[in-house]
N, C-alpha and C positions, 0 to 999 in steps of 0.2 A: 092310401090310409088307414087301413088294415092295426094298427096297432094305438091307434086314440080312441079312448072312450068318446058315447054318443054328442055330449056335448060339447065335448073336442074339436068331430068336425066336423058336427051345424056351427062352432067358430072358423073355422081354416072356412066354411063355403059363405059366411058374411063379410068374412074380414074380406076376401075376396073383393065386395061387389062392391067398396067405398076404401078401401084401405086405412079402415075405421078401427082400428082398433078394441079403442070404451062400446062407438056402438055396436061391434061385436058381437065384446061381450054382452051387452043386453039384452041384445036381436036374437042368441046363439039360447039364451035362459035362464044364460046362471043369475043364480041370486044371490042380496047379503053383499056386503064388501062395497063398497069403489069401482065405480068401472074404471073412471077413471086410473084407478089407480091397478086397479088387475088383469084386465085387460092387457095393458100394451107390460103382463109383467110374463102377463103366458107366449107374448112373440115368443119369451127366456126361451119354451120347449122346445129343445132340441126336432121333439118330433110334430108339431105343430106348426115349425119353425121348414121342417122338412118338404111334411107336407102343401104347405103356403106353394113353398116353394116350384114343388111339384108341380101345384096349377097352375103357378101362372107360366113358367116353361110352353106348357101345355099349352094359356092362353097364346101366348107368344104365337111357338108351331103352327095353330088353327086359325091366325087372325093375320099369319105373315106378319110381325112387324116389328123391330128391335132396335139399337136405340137410334143404328144407321138412318135407318127410315123415319123415323121421328125429323133427326136432324136435317135431314133431305130434304121433308115437307116444309120444317123452316125457313130451310132458304131457298124452296123455291116461293112459299112465301112471302118472305121476305126479300124477296128484290121482282115480284110481280109488281108491275107494276097495267092502267089501260082499264078496257070497259068490264064493269064486276072490280075489278081492287081498292081495297078501301085501305087508307091513311092508318089509319087506329089498326088496323091487322098487319100490317106492315111494322109495326109501330112492336107491337105486341111482339112479334115474329124474334124481331132485332133484340128487345131484350129480353125474353126467356132462352135467344141463343148467350145473349153477352154471360147469361147466371150460371147456362152450364158450362163456359167460356172461360165461369171463378174470375170475370168481370165486375160481376157491383156484387158489394157489401151488404146481406141484410141481416148481422146482426153485431151488435155494436158493445165490444170486448171493453170493458171496465176495468181498472187497472188501480189497486194502490195499494203505495205499502206506509202500516203504520209507521210514527216514527218512534212511537211513547212510552218509557216503561215502564212494567208492572204496574211501579211505585206511582208514576203520573197516572197511571188509567185508576187506580184505585182512586188519587187526588181525588180528578175530574168525575167519578161515576157520584163517590162522596158528596161534593159538590154539587150535582145534577138531582140528589136525593133528596136534601137541606135544598135544597133549590121550591124544589119539588112540595114539601114541608113546609116550608113557609109565604107558597104564594097561596092567594084571593085562586079558589075551581078555573076563573076565564080569563088564565091568565097563562100565557105562556112559562113551559118550564127549560126548556132550554137554551142557548145562545149556541148562536153558532162558537161552531172555538176560531178562535186567533191561528191565522196562519204565526209561523217562525221560522 
């Protein structure tokens, strides 16, 4: 971390606490700007990213944990029965393993195709603006589009 400024080095150390770039940005003493934008932007700095990767590798070696160890622990918990085991812990371990394997999609992908020509869009916008100008303030201005 010798190539980093003191604030950048502080950002790296703060980031390692909870892996939250926005919070690390604030705690590192940066002022001004939007932490939710500027914190993640710092992650694009090659020096900062390299320092974080190096520190995480050191931590991994220190605690002797890697992805295989985590997965093995989750498997042990998922298969655990008898005294000291809990159904909730087994379910959570199975969910974590399923996510790792890509079995669950937590993101909703929405796609749509716009089938209006530029002229139709201009006409629709003009219609909505005319409704807005003619409607009392308490009424909605747009009606749902009719399927074609």
